[in-house]
DOKOLMI-830595 format. One record per residue: x, y, z of N, C-alpha, C in turn. Coordinates in steps of 0.05 Angstrom, whole numbers, padded with zeros to 5 digits, always signed. Example, Ala and Ser with C-alpha at 12.3 -4.5 7.8 and 13.67 -1.06 7.14 Angstrom:
BEGIN
+00264-00114+00156+00246-00090+00156+00264-00066+00156;+00257-00045+00142+00273-00021+00143+00258+00001+00157;
END
This chain:
BEGIN
+01933+02852+00775+01928+02825+00767+01907+02794+00786;+01914+02812+00801+01902+02799+00828+01860+02802+00816;+01865+02831+00810+01822+02820+00795+01815+02817+00782;+01838+02816+00761+01845+02798+00741+01834+02767+00733;+01856+02757+00749+01856+02731+00775+01824+02715+00780;+01819+02732+00788+01784+02730+00792+01766+02729+00774;+01761+02757+00749+01745+02744+00735+01750+02724+00718;+01785+02719+00721+01786+02690+00700+01777+02666+00708;+01772+02673+00735+01772+02641+00753+01743+02636+00756;+01723+02665+00752+01703+02657+00748+01698+02647+00722;+01698+02658+00710+01688+02655+00677+01706+02616+00685;+01716+02610+00688+01727+02588+00688+01706+02567+00699;+01703+02573+00728+01695+02553+00736+01662+02558+00736;+01638+02570+00718+01625+02576+00702+01626+02552+00681;+01643+02554+00664+01659+02535+00640+01653+02554+00619;+01653+02588+00623+01645+02599+00602+01670+02587+00579;+01671+02594+00556+01693+02593+00535+01707+02619+00542;+01738+02617+00530+01765+02632+00538+01759+02659+00522;+01738+02652+00502+01737+02689+00493+01715+02711+00509;+01706+02699+00530+01687+02702+00540+01699+02726+00575;+01725+02706+00567+01739+02727+00586+01762+02735+00581;+01762+02737+00566+01776+02757+00543+01760+02788+00545;+01732+02786+00541+01710+02803+00535+01718+02809+00557;+01717+02793+00573+01709+02798+00604+01724+02831+00621;+01754+02814+00613+01794+02831+00612+01798+02855+00603;+01784+02856+00581+01777+02869+00568+01762+02900+00582;+01743+02887+00581+01718+02908+00595+01725+02916+00614;+01735+02904+00640+01752+02914+00667+01777+02945+00657;+01782+02922+00648+01816+02938+00647+01805+02977+00633;+01783+02975+00609+01782+03004+00602+01758+03019+00623;+01751+02997+00646+01729+03011+00662+01729+03023+00679;+01756+03001+00689+01770+03007+00714+01795+03010+00722;+01804+02996+00696+01842+02993+00697+01844+02967+00718;+01828+02949+00721+01829+02928+00741+01832+02942+00771;+01821+02965+00772+01815+02969+00795+01787+02981+00803;+01793+02956+00834+01756+02960+00845+01746+02983+00859;+01729+03003+00835+01725+03017+00844+01706+03034+00852;+01713+03040+00877+01684+03055+00904+01658+03072+00890;+01675+03089+00873+01661+03103+00852+01666+03115+00828;+01643+03126+00809+01653+03134+00789+01629+03149+00778;+01628+03147+00742+01607+03170+00740+01577+03148+00747;+01562+03181+00746+01538+03166+00769+01543+03156+00777;+01523+03138+00791+01530+03101+00800+01551+03088+00798;+01561+03092+00786+01578+03066+00768+01595+03060+00800;+01614+03032+00803+01622+03017+00811+01637+03005+00816;+01658+02989+00819+01670+02964+00824+01686+02964+00796;+01686+02933+00798+01707+02935+00769+01697+02948+00734;+01676+02934+00740+01649+02936+00708+01647+02965+00702;+01651+02982+00731+01630+03007+00722+01604+03003+00728;+01588+02979+00743+01562+02967+00738+01547+02994+00751;+01526+02995+00750+01505+03014+00769+01489+03008+00780;+01480+03011+00797+01461+02994+00816+01438+03005+00819;+01429+03024+00791+01410+03036+00782+01396+03022+00758;+01414+03017+00750+01408+03005+00721+01397+02970+00721;+01400+02961+00754+01390+02922+00754+01421+02913+00762;+01438+02923+00757+01462+02907+00771+01464+02890+00790;+01440+02907+00818+01469+02903+00841+01452+02922+00855;+01468+02921+00879+01468+02935+00902+01497+02941+00895;+01502+02975+00913+01528+02983+00907+01549+02953+00929;+01546+02944+00943+01562+02932+00965+01555+02905+00941;+01546+02898+00933+01545+02873+00908+01573+02870+00896;+01559+02892+00878+01589+02901+00854+01612+02908+00867;+01611+02914+00881+01633+02914+00901+01654+02895+00903;+01642+02861+00906+01649+02842+00897+01652+02835+00875;+01696+02831+00877+01687+02818+00839+01690+02787+00840;+01681+02777+00852+01671+02753+00840+01636+02759+00824;+01635+02774+00848+01595+02782+00827+01588+02788+00808;+01610+02816+00810+01614+02831+00790+01618+02827+00764;+01641+02810+00769+01644+02782+00741+01620+02770+00737;+01606+02764+00742+01587+02735+00755+01561+02745+00726;+01564+02774+00741+01531+02782+00738+01538+02791+00701;+01574+02802+00698+01570+02805+00675+01575+02779+00663;+01586+02756+00666+01590+02740+00637+01551+02731+00643;+01533+02735+00663+01504+02731+00662+01491+02737+00640;+01502+02773+00629+01486+02787+00613+01506+02782+00588;+01530+02778+00588+01534+02765+00561+01523+02748+00546;+01522+02728+00564+01512+02700+00555+01485+02701+00533;+01462+02735+00550+01435+02741+00537+01443+02750+00510;+01471+02759+00505+01477+02771+00476+01476+02750+00457;+01455+02760+00443+01450+02729+00416+01483+02741+00396;+01500+02726+00390+01518+02714+00374+01537+02730+00386;+01552+02744+00417+01569+02736+00420+01604+02729+00405;+01594+02706+00405+01614+02693+00401+01615+02699+00380;+01619+02709+00352+01620+02711+00332+01630+02735+00329;+01629+02764+00364+01632+02789+00349+01656+02796+00354;+01668+02817+00350+01684+02831+00352+01689+02838+00383;+01718+02830+00394+01712+02845+00430+01704+02854+00441;+01710+02879+00416+01701+02908+00431+01667+02907+00429;+01659+02896+00405+01635+02898+00404+01618+02883+00424;+01630+02852+00432+01622+02845+00456+01619+02861+00475;+01645+02880+00479+01622+02890+00516+01615+02904+00507;+01615+02924+00483+01601+02942+00480+01568+02933+00492;+01562+02904+00467+01530+02896+00476+01525+02898+00507;+01544+02882+00531+01536+02885+00557+01532+02914+00561;+01553+02920+00562+01553+02950+00577+01545+02977+00566;+01538+02977+00541+01521+03004+00536+01534+03027+00530;+01565+03036+00533+01578+03062+00536+01578+03093+00519;+01586+03099+00532+01572+03119+00510+01598+03129+00493;+01607+03106+00493+01653+03093+00479+01647+03076+00471;+01642+03065+00453+01633+03040+00442+01667+03022+00441;+01684+03042+00422+01706+03045+00405+01721+03035+00431;+01715+03048+00458+01738+03047+00471+01757+03021+00480;+01730+03003+00490+01748+02983+00495+01777+02959+00478;+01773+02972+00450+01794+02958+00429+01823+02970+00430;+01824+02982+00462+01848+02995+00464+01855+02976+00489;+01847+02955+00490+01850+02941+00516+01855+02908+00503;+01840+02903+00475+01839+02874+00467+01865+02860+00468;+01889+02875+00462+01915+02863+00465+01919+02859+00488;+01923+02858+00511+01925+02865+00537+01913+02837+00549;+01880+02840+00544+01864+02825+00555+01872+02792+00542;+01881+02783+00518+01879+02765+00492+01909+02755+00514;+01929+02768+00528+01951+02766+00533+01944+02752+00568;+01930+02771+00580+01924+02763+00603+01902+02731+00598;+01885+02741+00584+01867+02707+00573+01879+02681+00583;+01898+02691+00554+01909+02662+00549+01928+02659+00580;+01948+02661+00587+01951+02653+00614+01937+02649+00639;+01915+02658+00643+01911+02662+00671+01887+02633+00650;+01881+02628+00627+01864+02599+00628+01872+02582+00634;+01899+02584+00632+01910+02559+00638+01932+02556+00616;+01949+02580+00593+01959+02564+00574+01982+02565+00574;+02004+02545+00579+02034+02554+00582+02051+02572+00588;+02073+02585+00587+02080+02606+00604+02081+02634+00581;+02069+02655+00608+02062+02679+00585+02070+02705+00601;+02072+02727+00598+02077+02750+00603+02067+02744+00629;+02081+02765+00647+02063+02762+00679+02079+02790+00691;+02053+02813+00677+02073+02845+00681+02067+02847+00713;+02074+02841+00731+02071+02833+00761+02105+02830+00772;+02112+02845+00795+02135+02833+00810+02139+02842+00847;+02151+02833+00856+02156+02832+00886+02147+02870+00896;+02121+02867+00922+02115+02878+00924+02133+02885+00958;+02145+02914+00961+02155+02910+00980+02145+02923+01013;+02104+02918+01002+02114+02919+01030+02074+02912+01021;+02078+02882+01021+02055+02868+01005+02032+02867+01031;+02013+02849+01032+01987+02843+01048+01998+02843+01078;+02014+02813+01060+02019+02783+01078+02057+02769+01072;+02048+02765+01101+02080+02744+01095+02076+02733+01107;+02091+02696+01103+02096+02682+01114+02064+02659+01118;+02064+02659+01143+02039+02638+01155+02009+02652+01145;+02012+02681+01150+01991+02689+01138+01986+02690+01104;+02009+02700+01096+02006+02690+01067+01983+02666+01053;+02005+02650+01061+02008+02614+01056+01968+02608+01071;+01957+02627+01081+01931+02625+01084+01914+02625+01075;+01924+02656+01065+01909+02677+01047+01898+02659+01028;+01929+02650+01010+01934+02638+00985+01923+02621+00986;+01912+02599+01004+01890+02579+01001+01866+02592+01015;+01851+02599+01016+01828+02618+01010+01820+02625+00999;+01835+02638+00984+01830+02662+00948+01829+02640+00934;+01847+02617+00929+01841+02601+00916+01823+02590+00916;+01807+02576+00939+01784+02572+00949+01760+02594+00940;+01767+02624+00938+01741+02627+00937+01732+02631+00901;+01768+02629+00897+01768+02642+00862+01743+02611+00840;+01758+02595+00864+01768+02565+00827+01735+02551+00842;+01719+02560+00863+01700+02544+00871+01712+02519+00892;+01714+02495+00903+01729+02492+00918+01750+02466+00912;+01779+02475+00896+01799+02456+00883+01806+02443+00906;+01827+02432+00910+01826+02406+00936+01871+02423+00939;+01856+02445+00959+01870+02454+00964+01889+02456+00994;+01910+02438+00996+01910+02435+01028+01933+02455+01044;+01932+02463+01063+01950+02481+01069+01961+02481+01091;+01989+02477+01096+01994+02468+01124+02033+02484+01131;+02044+02483+01142+02062+02512+01160+02072+02504+01138;+02078+02529+01125+02087+02543+01104+02089+02540+01079;+02070+02518+01072+02059+02508+01039+02033+02512+01040;+02034+02505+01006+01995+02505+01003+02001+02486+00980;+01993+02465+00977+01997+02435+00960+01966+02436+00942;+01968+02437+00922+01930+02442+00897+01936+02421+00882;+01912+02410+00891+01916+02385+00868+01909+02383+00830;+01921+02386+00826+01902+02386+00784+01906+02376+00780;+01884+02362+00753+01866+02345+00750+01885+02338+00715;+01890+02359+00707+01908+02359+00674+01923+02375+00673;+01944+02386+00663+01967+02396+00656+01949+02434+00656;+01932+02429+00645+01915+02454+00634+01915+02463+00666;+01891+02449+00672+01887+02463+00708+01907+02468+00726;+01938+02450+00720+01966+02467+00736+01966+02490+00720;+01976+02485+00710+01973+02526+00688+01957+02542+00703;+01932+02535+00702+01913+02562+00712+01920+02552+00752;+01925+02547+00756+01938+02547+00783+01960+02561+00781;+01982+02554+00774+02006+02567+00782+02002+02599+00764;+01991+02609+00746+01994+02631+00731+01961+02647+00751;+01943+02631+00774+01950+02652+00796+01956+02651+00818;+01976+02631+00828+01986+02650+00839+02015+02681+00842;+02017+02671+00803+02041+02693+00799+02013+02712+00801;+01988+02717+00795+01982+02746+00805+01965+02752+00830;+01972+02746+00838+01988+02740+00868+01992+02753+00884;+02018+02752+00868+02051+02745+00886+02048+02764+00894;+02041+02801+00890+02053+02820+00899+02035+02822+00925;+02013+02821+00923+02006+02822+00951+02005+02798+00984;+02020+02768+00963+02024+02752+00984+02052+02760+00979;+02068+02766+00978+02098+02758+00979+02111+02731+00963;+02108+02729+00950+02108+02702+00928+02139+02708+00907;+02154+02689+00923+02181+02697+00901+02180+02694+00878;+02184+02664+00880+02178+02639+00866+02158+02620+00855;+02150+02614+00832+02130+02597+00822+02141+02574+00801;+02132+02548+00813+02156+02521+00791+02133+02515+00782;+02128+02508+00758+02103+02485+00743+02122+02471+00725;+02127+02451+00737+02134+02431+00710+02157+02437+00699;+02179+02443+00681+02197+02456+00673+02210+02488+00674;+02185+02496+00689+02185+02530+00679+02177+02531+00709;+02198+02558+00706+02201+02572+00737+02200+02613+00733;+02167+02621+00745+02173+02651+00743+02182+02650+00762;+02197+02682+00774+02214+02693+00792+02201+02730+00794;+02190+02731+00818+02180+02759+00831+02202+02776+00823;+02224+02772+00818+02246+02798+00807+02253+02808+00784;+02238+02792+00761+02250+02786+00741+02224+02789+00720;+02197+02772+00734+02187+02788+00723+02173+02762+00699;+02192+02735+00706+02185+02719+00683+02191+02696+00673;+02178+02672+00663+02180+02643+00661+02206+02635+00643;+02220+02616+00659+02244+02604+00644+02251+02585+00657;+02268+02575+00630+02261+02538+00641+02287+02531+00661;+02283+02508+00671+02303+02505+00691+02307+02473+00692;+02321+02459+00698+02321+02425+00701+02293+02424+00733;+02297+02390+00723+02278+02377+00741+02276+02386+00770;+02255+02388+00776+02255+02411+00810+02260+02388+00826;+02283+02405+00853+02290+02399+00866+02274+02377+00890;+02288+02349+00902+02277+02337+00920+02258+02369+00935;+02279+02382+00946+02275+02397+00972+02276+02420+00954;+02249+02437+00952+02244+02460+00941+02266+02485+00966;+02269+02505+00951+02282+02535+00974+02251+02545+00991;+02255+02556+01011+02228+02570+01018+02218+02585+01009;+02200+02595+01016+02180+02619+00993+02186+02606+00965;+02189+02582+00959+02187+02577+00929+02172+02555+00930;+02151+02556+00905+02133+02539+00891+02137+02522+00870;+02128+02515+00864+02146+02483+00853+02116+02464+00842;+02113+02450+00814+02090+02433+00811+02107+02405+00803;+02107+02394+00814+02109+02359+00822+02099+02339+00790;+02111+02337+00766+02092+02328+00741+02079+02299+00745;+02091+02288+00768+02090+02257+00774+02057+02249+00788;+02056+02266+00807+02018+02277+00816+02006+02298+00809;+02016+02312+00794+02006+02347+00795+01989+02353+00815;+02017+02361+00833+02008+02373+00860+02025+02405+00852;+02008+02426+00851+02031+02457+00862+02039+02457+00887;+02061+02454+00891+02060+02458+00913+02079+02488+00926;+02072+02509+00950+02079+02524+00962+02090+02526+00979;+02111+02530+00983+02139+02520+01000+02155+02533+01024;
END
């Protein structure tokens, strides 16, 4: 999910249409199941199994999800009429796979992920809290702030003791940040994400309606304050 969030974030930062993000996600789901692979068929590497020998860049570059996603979008935009193609055909036009119909298996999953990560209101989030997250406490807070800056260019992110505050200029970008945080919840021990009148919990993996946000949220929760469009991790 964290890799999916990066693929979507690179597309959003570049101003790519939502459909392009779905194409990229369907491609990465087929090629690697969103795992940043160290190898593959012949010299294939990374999320999209791009090959240094075919001009995608060095193996080290391709292993960087930001670079790999950007390289994919570069090639997609060079495909004439990709916007009107089936998702599967657009993916194949970039990848030139020996199994051109294989991407079709992942289109629905890619659409669900794409809608959420592009900033649609609450969607299914197939992640749960990890028993051994990569980061906890202050380290997780710092990592979340750094990750948002890396994935979304340079949003206004303020990190303080036990919290992250992200300024959102409108409702859709707020949802983009909210779903990004859900996507990174496993690695960073995020228990809850709260945005507007919706709350996601790691225990349930679902969004549900909640009453107005309390003035003092529980520790390790994330909340959205609709009056000033700030997303807070506390």
